[in-house]
C-alpha positions, 0 to 999 in steps of 0.5 A: 499499499502506498502511503503518498497515494491519497483518496480525492474522496466524493462520489464513486463514478457511474460505471456508464454515464450519461454524457450525451445531452438533446434539447427539444421545445415544445409549443404550450399545449404541447408542453401541457400534455407532456407535464400531465403525462409526466405527472401521470406516470408518478415518475420523479425524474423528467429524463428518465420519464423521457427516455422511458418513453422514448426507448419503449419501455413499460411505462405503468400510469395509475389513475386513482378515482376518488368516487370509486375509493369512497363508493368501496369503503362505503360498502365496505362498511355496510357489508360489515353491518350485515355481517353483524346483522347475521350474528345477530340473528342466530344469537336472537334465535337461541335467545327466543328459544330459551327465555320464550315459550314456544308459541311466542317464541315462533310469533317473534321468530315469523316476524324475523324472518319477514324483516329477513326477506326485507334485508335480502332484497336490500341485498339483492339491490346493492348487487345490481348496484354495484354491478351497475357501477361497476360497468358504468365506471370502473371498467370504462376507466380500464379500456381508457 
């Protein structure tokens, strides 16, 4: 080891540095389109964005639709409420037979069955609305 040689410090040199530079000009409309594409790509470096497009590397652009996220969140909350109703349903049946006579328990079970039918209709409507929402909004976004 030679003590007379001192290290220069700083960064290690790149193996394949980018030395060549190209300049191009855009109109205002082209610049707006370019910036929109750049922002949609989510990349943090414009130079990498441009080289990705020029050399046709795979570029993924993910669009986030806030209304779809809100719809999904509300639907998830509603699903959990529906699930808790199902759990309570079993508990209610056990309590009815434990605390009431056979005749009174049957009367209340009949009422419970009617409400269950109403919930089943609501569930069917929710499924139809969700399918309609997916066809009209979500799948259109994938086709663009």
